[in-house]
N, C-alpha and C positions, 0 to 999 in steps of 0.2 A: 594918594594916589591909588590908582587901580593898578590891576594886574596888567603888567607889558607884555606881550608875544613877540619875541624876539626871533629872528630866520637868524642861522649858524650857516655861514658860506665858507668852507674849504676852498683856497686860491692856491692850484698844485699841491703837489705832496704835503701832507701833513701828518704828522704822528697823530694817532689814536688819544695817545694818550693827553694831549693837548688839549681836543675835545674834549673827553672826559672831565678837565678840569672847569672849562665853565661850562658844560652841563648840569655835572655836578653843583657847581659853588653859585652859579644864577640862584635858583631858586632858595638856595638856605640863606644867604644874605642880604638877599632883594628879592621884591614882588616880580622877578622876572623869571618869564619861563620859554627856554629852548623850542618851538614851537615846529620848525622843520630844517632838513640840514643838505645844503645844496654845495655840490663839488663841482668848481670853473678850471679852467686851466688859466695860466699866469698869460695875460696878452703881451705875443711877442713886441708890441709896442712899447711897452713900458719898460723894457731895458734898455739903459745907458752902458753903453760899450764901454766909453771915455770914464765912468767912477765906476763900473761894473756891479750896479745896484740898480733897483727895478724902480721907477718914478711913483708914487702909489698915489696920488694925485687918476694918472689913466688909467688904474688898476681899478680905484673906485666909481670912473665913471663906465667902465667895463662891465660891472659888477649890475649897476646900477640899470644900464641897456639890456643886461642879460635878463634880469629878473623885473622888466619893466611892470610886469602886474603880481610882483612877489605879494604872497599873503600875511606878510608881518609887515608892523607899521613902522619898524626898525630893522636892519641888518647887521652885524656884526661879522667882520671878513677875517678870517686868520690864513697869513701865509708865514712861509720858514726863509723866502726871500728878503734879503739885505734891503730894506726902502729908503728914498730921500723923498723931500720937495723942495725945489729951487731955495737956496737962499742958505740951506741947510745943511752939514755933512750926511747926517741920519734923520730917520725918525723911528721911535719906538709904534707908531701908528698914527692917522689924522683920520678926521671923521667929516664928514657934509651933510649938517643937520639939514639944509634944505633938499639933500636927496634920502634924508634917513639910512645912510650907509657908512660904516665906518670899517676900519682897518688894522691889525694888529699885525705886529710883525715878530716871531719868536728867534729868529736869527742871533740878536744882542741882547737877549734874556737869560739864554741858557747860559750858566757859570761856566763852563768848558770855551766861551767863548776869552772869556778873561784868563784865560790861564788856569782857571779852576776846576776841581774835582768837579764830575755831573753830582747834584744835588736836586732829589725830585724835591722836595721843603721849598727851596727858594726859587725854583723855577714858577714853580705851580703859585707861588704869592705873586712874581714879577709879572704874569700871566694872567691872572686877577687884576691886579694891580690896571694894568694898562689898557684892559678890556675894560674894565669899570669906568676907568677914565674917559673911554674914547666912547660909551654908550655916554657919559655925563656930558659929554659937548650934544652929542643928537639929542638930549633933553633940556637941551640950550643952557647949558654952563659955560661959563668962560673959565680961564684960568684962572684960579685962587693965588692970595699971598700966603696964605697961611701953610709952612712946610712941611705939614704933617697930614694935609688934606690931598686926596685920592687926586682930586683936580688941581694940582699945583702942576707945574710945567715940569718936565723930567731932561733936564739938559744932560745928565749922564746916568748911567744904571745906578749912581749912588742916592740921586734924587729917587729913583723908582722903591729904592730899598726901604730909603726912609718913609715915606710918604704914605706905604703900606695902600690896601684898596677900599677905603671908609672915606666918606665924606665929612667933612668940619659941619657942625649944626647949622653956618651960616649959608652953606652950598646946600644941605637938606631942606633947607626952609625955601630956597630959590628954584627947586625944579620945578618947572607948572605940572600943572595937572596935566594930564595925558586921556585925551578924551577918543 
């Protein structure tokens, strides 16, 4: 697979450290390059007051419409708000391969969310894991049955911590050639 250029979008206020994690690690572990960084507001219509969460699909559509002439084939967006999709209590992220846009939330990736001490190494690994997982979906990968593969579905933070951010051999083979 050739070099993949990815645009990075900050949705709302995002800690600079989170952006640095993605910028630093994508070129090291994968043949991925952050080409441009954009900042967008959180669309007001994405907030569900009953759930006190933000609908990730609404945010993805907002990003896609805002960057209709995006300079990259793929867009990864990052937010610090709590995300959900219909039918699930929460999501760490969501991807729309048809739009080339995905989003991750750091809200539930921070150890502090679980009553633990702040730990940058754990947070960094979680951010990278969820970012790579969503990019995997943009590369047409589905969820994997291997619990150690980054493409395994994370139903909880324990799944995210176990699987890590690397593709299993089967998923590496499945990644389609990017043109």
